[in-house]
A tleap script that builds the chain and sets N, CA, C and O, in Angstrom:
source leaprc.protein.ff14SB
mol = sequence {
  NALA ARG ILE TRP LEU ASP GLY GLU ILE THR
  GLN GLU ILE ASP LEU THR ALA VAL VAL ILE
  PRO TYR GLU PHE ASP ILE THR THR GLU LEU
  GLY THR ASN ARG VAL ARG VAL GLU HIE GLY
  SER ILE GLN VAL VAL SER ALA ASP CYS PRO
  ASP GLN VAL CYS VAL ASP MET GLY PRO ILE
  SER GLY GLY TYR VAL PRO ILE ALA CYS VAL
  PRO HIE GLU LEU VAL ILE ASP ILE VAL SER
  GLU CASP
}
set mol.1.N position { 91.351 89.085 101.612 }
set mol.1.CA position { 91.237 90.287 100.801 }
set mol.1.C position { 89.879 90.927 101.084 }
set mol.1.O position { 88.883 90.246 101.325 }
set mol.2.N position { 89.875 92.242 101.047 }
set mol.2.CA position { 88.624 92.971 101.224 }
set mol.2.C position { 88.321 93.731 99.944 }
set mol.2.O position { 89.211 94.315 99.327 }
set mol.3.N position { 87.059 93.716 99.555 }
set mol.3.CA position { 86.612 94.460 98.391 }
set mol.3.C position { 85.735 95.601 98.887 }
set mol.3.O position { 84.735 95.391 99.573 }
set mol.4.N position { 86.137 96.808 98.522 }
set mol.4.CA position { 85.445 98.027 98.928 }
set mol.4.C position { 84.783 98.655 97.707 }
set mol.4.O position { 85.389 98.735 96.638 }
set mol.5.N position { 83.550 99.096 97.866 }
set mol.5.CA position { 82.873 99.886 96.848 }
set mol.5.C position { 82.339 101.141 97.516 }
set mol.5.O position { 81.623 101.074 98.515 }
set mol.6.N position { 82.694 102.271 96.959 }
set mol.6.CA position { 82.224 103.560 97.475 }
set mol.6.C position { 82.478 103.687 98.976 }
set mol.6.O position { 81.638 104.202 99.715 }
set mol.7.N position { 83.651 103.210 99.423 }
set mol.7.CA position { 84.054 103.372 100.809 }
set mol.7.C position { 83.516 102.354 101.797 }
set mol.7.O position { 83.758 102.477 102.998 }
set mol.8.N position { 82.790 101.347 101.318 }
set mol.8.CA position { 82.242 100.326 102.212 }
set mol.8.C position { 82.721 98.937 101.794 }
set mol.8.O position { 82.796 98.631 100.604 }
set mol.9.N position { 83.046 98.100 102.783 }
set mol.9.CA position { 83.434 96.719 102.487 }
set mol.9.C position { 82.195 95.961 102.023 }
set mol.9.O position { 81.188 95.905 102.729 }
set mol.10.N position { 82.282 95.378 100.826 }
set mol.10.CA position { 81.152 94.622 100.285 }
set mol.10.C position { 81.408 93.124 100.267 }
set mol.10.O position { 80.475 92.330 100.150 }
set mol.11.N position { 82.683 92.735 100.384 }
set mol.11.CA position { 83.009 91.311 100.347 }
set mol.11.C position { 84.375 91.092 100.985 }
set mol.11.O position { 85.269 91.929 100.859 }
set mol.12.N position { 84.530 89.961 101.672 }
set mol.12.CA position { 85.825 89.552 102.203 }
set mol.12.C position { 86.106 88.135 101.726 }
set mol.12.O position { 85.224 87.276 101.746 }
set mol.13.N position { 87.346 87.897 101.295 }
set mol.13.CA position { 87.741 86.602 100.750 }
set mol.13.C position { 88.994 86.132 101.476 }
set mol.13.O position { 89.973 86.871 101.573 }
set mol.14.N position { 88.965 84.913 101.984 }
set mol.14.CA position { 90.141 84.308 102.607 }
set mol.14.C position { 90.984 83.686 101.498 }
set mol.14.O position { 90.685 82.588 101.028 }
set mol.15.N position { 92.024 84.381 101.085 }
set mol.15.CA position { 92.845 83.914 99.966 }
set mol.15.C position { 93.591 82.631 100.275 }
set mol.15.O position { 93.943 81.891 99.356 }
set mol.16.N position { 93.841 82.348 101.544 }
set mol.16.CA position { 94.543 81.113 101.899 }
set mol.16.C position { 93.641 79.894 101.754 }
set mol.16.O position { 94.131 78.766 101.713 }
set mol.17.N position { 92.336 80.106 101.676 }
set mol.17.CA position { 91.395 78.996 101.566 }
set mol.17.C position { 91.039 78.655 100.121 }
set mol.17.O position { 90.310 77.695 99.872 }
set mol.18.N position { 91.544 79.431 99.174 }
set mol.18.CA position { 91.205 79.210 97.766 }
set mol.18.C position { 91.978 78.003 97.247 }
set mol.18.O position { 93.208 77.984 97.278 }
set mol.19.N position { 91.250 77.002 96.773 }
set mol.19.CA position { 91.866 75.798 96.212 }
set mol.19.C position { 91.852 75.863 94.690 }
set mol.19.O position { 92.854 75.565 94.039 }
set mol.20.N position { 90.720 76.251 94.133 }
set mol.20.CA position { 90.564 76.356 92.681 }
set mol.20.C position { 90.409 77.834 92.326 }
set mol.20.O position { 89.495 78.491 92.824 }
set mol.21.N position { 91.290 78.369 91.470 }
set mol.21.CA position { 91.154 79.770 91.067 }
set mol.21.C position { 89.796 80.021 90.408 }
set mol.21.O position { 89.240 79.146 89.745 }
set mol.22.N position { 89.281 81.222 90.601 }
set mol.22.CA position { 88.000 81.581 89.997 }
set mol.22.C position { 87.962 83.069 89.690 }
set mol.22.O position { 88.763 83.847 90.207 }
set mol.23.N position { 87.017 83.449 88.839 }
set mol.23.CA position { 86.824 84.847 88.474 }
set mol.23.C position { 85.369 85.228 88.687 }
set mol.23.O position { 84.472 84.390 88.605 }
set mol.24.N position { 85.153 86.508 88.960 }
set mol.24.CA position { 83.793 87.026 89.075 }
set mol.24.C position { 83.795 88.497 88.690 }
set mol.24.O position { 84.833 89.157 88.700 }
set mol.25.N position { 82.603 89.001 88.346 }
set mol.25.CA position { 82.449 90.398 87.961 }
set mol.25.C position { 81.912 91.218 89.117 }
set mol.25.O position { 81.063 90.760 89.883 }
set mol.26.N position { 82.416 92.429 89.232 }
set mol.26.CA position { 81.855 93.430 90.133 }
set mol.26.C position { 81.279 94.508 89.228 }
set mol.26.O position { 82.016 95.224 88.551 }
set mol.27.N position { 79.966 94.616 89.223 }
set mol.27.CA position { 79.289 95.556 88.340 }
set mol.27.C position { 78.464 96.541 89.156 }
set mol.27.O position { 77.662 96.150 90.003 }
set mol.28.N position { 78.673 97.814 88.888 }
set mol.28.CA position { 77.865 98.875 89.483 }
set mol.28.C position { 77.408 99.793 88.357 }
set mol.28.O position { 77.698 99.545 87.187 }
set mol.29.N position { 76.701 100.842 88.713 }
set mol.29.CA position { 76.278 101.806 87.696 }
set mol.29.C position { 77.476 102.529 87.079 }
set mol.29.O position { 77.342 103.159 86.030 }
set mol.30.N position { 78.637 102.446 87.715 }
set mol.30.CA position { 79.840 103.107 87.212 }
set mol.30.C position { 80.623 102.251 86.223 }
set mol.30.O position { 81.413 102.780 85.441 }
set mol.31.N position { 80.414 100.928 86.246 }
set mol.31.CA position { 81.132 100.056 85.327 }
set mol.31.C position { 81.372 98.678 85.900 }
set mol.31.O position { 80.844 98.323 86.954 }
set mol.32.N position { 82.186 97.899 85.180 }
set mol.32.CA position { 82.437 96.504 85.548 }
set mol.32.C position { 83.934 96.226 85.642 }
set mol.32.O position { 84.720 96.654 84.797 }
set mol.33.N position { 84.303 95.501 86.692 }
set mol.33.CA position { 85.662 94.991 86.867 }
set mol.33.C position { 85.573 93.477 86.999 }
set mol.33.O position { 84.726 92.965 87.732 }
set mol.34.N position { 86.438 92.763 86.298 }
set mol.34.CA position { 86.518 91.307 86.429 }
set mol.34.C position { 87.696 90.990 87.343 }
set mol.34.O position { 88.824 91.422 87.103 }
set mol.35.N position { 87.409 90.222 88.404 }
set mol.35.CA position { 88.394 89.923 89.439 }
set mol.35.C position { 88.764 88.443 89.377 }
set mol.35.O position { 87.893 87.582 89.255 }
set mol.36.N position { 90.058 88.157 89.462 }
set mol.36.CA position { 90.546 86.776 89.520 }
set mol.36.C position { 91.108 86.529 90.911 }
set mol.36.O position { 91.906 87.312 91.426 }
set mol.37.N position { 90.676 85.420 91.510 }
set mol.37.CA position { 91.102 85.036 92.852 }
set mol.37.C position { 91.858 83.718 92.746 }
set mol.37.O position { 91.366 82.756 92.156 }
set mol.38.N position { 93.057 83.682 93.323 }
set mol.38.CA position { 93.861 82.466 93.378 }
set mol.38.C position { 94.328 82.277 94.807 }
set mol.38.O position { 94.167 83.166 95.644 }
set mol.39.N position { 94.908 81.117 95.087 }
set mol.39.CA position { 95.442 80.882 96.430 }
set mol.39.C position { 96.511 81.932 96.729 }
set mol.39.O position { 97.570 81.942 96.102 }
set mol.40.N position { 96.234 82.802 97.672 }
set mol.40.CA position { 97.210 83.791 98.102 }
set mol.40.C position { 97.258 85.088 97.328 }
set mol.40.O position { 98.020 85.981 97.697 }
set mol.41.N position { 96.468 85.234 96.258 }
set mol.41.CA position { 96.522 86.490 95.506 }
set mol.41.C position { 95.176 86.819 94.872 }
set mol.41.O position { 94.303 85.965 94.718 }
set mol.42.N position { 95.047 88.092 94.512 }
set mol.42.CA position { 93.828 88.588 93.877 }
set mol.42.C position { 94.235 89.677 92.893 }
set mol.42.O position { 95.205 90.397 93.131 }
set mol.43.N position { 93.503 89.804 91.792 }
set mol.43.CA position { 93.816 90.832 90.816 }
set mol.43.C position { 92.579 91.196 90.003 }
set mol.43.O position { 91.613 90.436 89.942 }
set mol.44.N position { 92.627 92.366 89.384 }
set mol.44.CA position { 91.617 92.770 88.409 }
set mol.44.C position { 92.184 92.404 87.044 }
set mol.44.O position { 93.242 92.899 86.657 }
set mol.45.N position { 91.484 91.536 86.311 }
set mol.45.CA position { 91.996 91.076 85.019 }
set mol.45.C position { 91.425 91.862 83.847 }
set mol.45.O position { 92.018 91.884 82.769 }
set mol.46.N position { 90.274 92.511 84.049 }
set mol.46.CA position { 89.735 93.383 83.014 }
set mol.46.C position { 88.790 94.384 83.650 }
set mol.46.O position { 88.235 94.151 84.724 }
set mol.47.N position { 88.621 95.507 82.961 }
set mol.47.CA position { 87.739 96.560 83.455 }
set mol.47.C position { 87.349 97.443 82.275 }
set mol.47.O position { 88.075 97.538 81.285 }
set mol.48.N position { 86.190 98.086 82.398 }
set mol.48.CA position { 85.774 98.994 81.333 }
set mol.48.C position { 86.025 100.464 81.688 }
set mol.48.O position { 85.401 101.362 81.123 }
set mol.49.N position { 86.942 100.696 82.628 }
set mol.49.CA position { 87.339 102.063 82.974 }
set mol.49.C position { 88.341 102.568 81.926 }
set mol.49.O position { 88.982 101.763 81.250 }
set mol.50.N position { 88.481 103.885 81.789 }
set mol.50.CA position { 89.344 104.406 80.724 }
set mol.50.C position { 90.844 104.234 80.950 }
set mol.50.O position { 91.584 104.080 79.979 }
set mol.51.N position { 91.317 104.256 82.196 }
set mol.51.CA position { 92.765 104.281 82.407 }
set mol.51.C position { 93.415 102.916 82.625 }
set mol.51.O position { 94.620 102.781 82.412 }
set mol.52.N position { 92.662 101.904 83.040 }
set mol.52.CA position { 93.151 100.527 83.205 }
set mol.52.C position { 94.255 100.379 84.258 }
set mol.52.O position { 94.985 99.387 84.240 }
set mol.53.N position { 94.389 101.340 85.168 }
set mol.53.CA position { 95.408 101.249 86.223 }
set mol.53.C position { 95.175 100.010 87.077 }
set mol.53.O position { 96.128 99.335 87.467 }
set mol.54.N position { 93.918 99.710 87.370 }
set mol.54.CA position { 93.596 98.555 88.212 }
set mol.54.C position { 94.045 97.247 87.565 }
set mol.54.O position { 94.494 96.334 88.258 }
set mol.55.N position { 93.927 97.154 86.258 }
set mol.55.CA position { 94.351 95.951 85.529 }
set mol.55.C position { 95.878 95.884 85.474 }
set mol.55.O position { 96.469 94.823 85.676 }
set mol.56.N position { 96.503 97.021 85.201 }
set mol.56.CA position { 97.959 97.072 85.060 }
set mol.56.C position { 98.693 96.746 86.356 }
set mol.56.O position { 99.861 96.359 86.317 }
set mol.57.N position { 98.031 96.894 87.508 }
set mol.57.CA position { 98.689 96.598 88.789 }
set mol.57.C position { 99.025 95.123 88.934 }
set mol.57.O position { 99.944 94.772 89.674 }
set mol.58.N position { 98.299 94.252 88.242 }
set mol.58.CA position { 98.548 92.821 88.355 }
set mol.58.C position { 98.088 92.287 89.697 }
set mol.58.O position { 97.363 92.968 90.422 }
set mol.59.N position { 98.505 91.062 90.039 }
set mol.59.CA position { 98.040 90.453 91.288 }
set mol.59.C position { 98.719 91.059 92.514 }
set mol.59.O position { 99.877 91.473 92.459 }
set mol.60.N position { 97.975 91.103 93.620 }
set mol.60.CA position { 98.561 91.475 94.903 }
set mol.60.C position { 98.410 90.292 95.845 }
set mol.60.O position { 97.452 89.523 95.765 }
set mol.61.N position { 99.384 90.169 96.739 }
set mol.61.CA position { 99.349 89.043 97.676 }
set mol.61.C position { 99.663 89.489 99.097 }
set mol.61.O position { 99.868 88.661 99.984 }
set mol.62.N position { 99.700 90.765 99.302 }
set mol.62.CA position { 99.993 91.300 100.625 }
set mol.62.C position { 100.575 92.680 100.483 }
set mol.62.O position { 100.456 93.311 99.433 }
set mol.63.N position { 101.194 93.141 101.521 }
set mol.63.CA position { 101.808 94.454 101.464 }
set mol.63.C position { 100.810 95.567 101.717 }
set mol.63.O position { 99.714 95.346 102.230 }
set mol.64.N position { 101.219 96.761 101.345 }
set mol.64.CA position { 100.439 97.940 101.690 }
set mol.64.C position { 99.807 98.623 100.491 }
set mol.64.O position { 99.089 99.609 100.661 }
set mol.65.N position { 100.050 98.131 99.290 }
set mol.65.CA position { 99.524 98.787 98.105 }
set mol.65.C position { 98.253 98.076 97.650 }
set mol.65.O position { 98.314 96.923 97.224 }
set mol.66.N position { 97.111 98.742 97.734 }
set mol.66.CA position { 95.865 98.124 97.282 }
set mol.66.C position { 95.701 98.275 95.774 }
set mol.66.O position { 96.399 99.061 95.135 }
set mol.67.N position { 94.782 97.523 95.228 }
set mol.67.CA position { 94.341 97.738 93.855 }
set mol.67.C position { 93.238 98.783 93.930 }
set mol.67.O position { 92.320 98.666 94.742 }
set mol.68.N position { 93.325 99.802 93.087 }
set mol.68.CA position { 92.305 100.847 93.101 }
set mol.68.C position { 91.823 101.134 91.687 }
set mol.68.O position { 92.623 101.309 90.768 }
set mol.69.N position { 90.518 101.180 91.528 }
set mol.69.CA position { 89.889 101.634 90.291 }
set mol.69.C position { 89.082 102.872 90.675 }
set mol.69.O position { 87.923 102.777 91.078 }
set mol.70.N position { 89.711 104.020 90.542 }
set mol.70.CA position { 89.086 105.269 90.980 }
set mol.70.C position { 87.793 105.565 90.219 }
set mol.70.O position { 86.814 105.971 90.845 }
set mol.71.N position { 87.746 105.380 88.880 }
set mol.71.CA position { 86.492 105.674 88.183 }
set mol.71.C position { 85.305 104.838 88.678 }
set mol.71.O position { 84.162 105.294 88.631 }
set mol.72.N position { 85.572 103.620 89.150 }
set mol.72.CA position { 84.497 102.735 89.615 }
set mol.72.C position { 84.352 102.725 91.137 }
set mol.72.O position { 83.535 101.980 91.678 }
set mol.73.N position { 85.145 103.553 91.831 }
set mol.73.CA position { 85.116 103.635 93.295 }
set mol.73.C position { 85.354 102.264 93.944 }
set mol.73.O position { 84.743 101.931 94.959 }
set mol.74.N position { 86.260 101.473 93.334 }
set mol.74.CA position { 86.583 100.124 93.794 }
set mol.74.C position { 87.993 100.095 94.377 }
set mol.74.O position { 88.929 100.630 93.784 }
set mol.75.N position { 88.135 99.468 95.537 }
set mol.75.CA position { 89.446 99.236 96.142 }
set mol.75.C position { 89.484 97.789 96.614 }
set mol.75.O position { 88.526 97.297 97.209 }
set mol.76.N position { 90.595 97.111 96.345 }
set mol.76.CA position { 90.820 95.757 96.856 }
set mol.76.C position { 92.107 95.807 97.663 }
set mol.76.O position { 93.156 96.200 97.153 }
set mol.77.N position { 92.019 95.404 98.931 }
set mol.77.CA position { 93.218 95.379 99.752 }
set mol.77.C position { 93.330 94.043 100.470 }
set mol.77.O position { 92.389 93.250 100.508 }
set mol.78.N position { 94.504 93.820 101.033 }
set mol.78.CA position { 94.760 92.597 101.787 }
set mol.78.C position { 95.178 93.005 103.186 }
set mol.78.O position { 96.062 93.841 103.371 }
set mol.79.N position { 94.534 92.406 104.155 }
set mol.79.CA position { 94.842 92.680 105.552 }
set mol.79.C position { 95.730 91.558 106.062 }
set mol.79.O position { 95.381 90.383 105.952 }
set mol.80.N position { 96.875 91.921 106.618 }
set mol.80.CA position { 97.758 90.887 107.158 }
set mol.80.C position { 97.179 90.337 108.447 }
set mol.80.O position { 96.447 91.021 109.164 }
set mol.81.N position { 97.518 89.094 108.727 }
set mol.81.CA position { 96.992 88.404 109.909 }
set mol.81.C position { 97.958 88.490 111.077 }
set mol.81.O position { 98.130 87.514 111.807 }
set mol.82.N position { 98.588 89.634 111.267 }
set mol.82.CA position { 99.573 89.801 112.352 }
set mol.82.C position { 98.920 89.758 113.718 }
set mol.82.O position { 99.604 89.883 114.733 }
savepdb mol mol.pdb
quit
């Protein structure tokens, strides 16, 4: 999974290597998103943005639809290993 802030990749996580699920905060001057990482999936579990679209998307494990928090300029996507 790749975590983008303001159009730049700030972190990459190998979801296949995750053994123990964990959570962490992404905090910028725009706000905070809490991210949960599990084996094979990633999701935003809470955020202080007004619309909560990023939280409502639930976990992603692949495909073409990223998690996006537009107010916080945050995008989380998964790149397939094709």
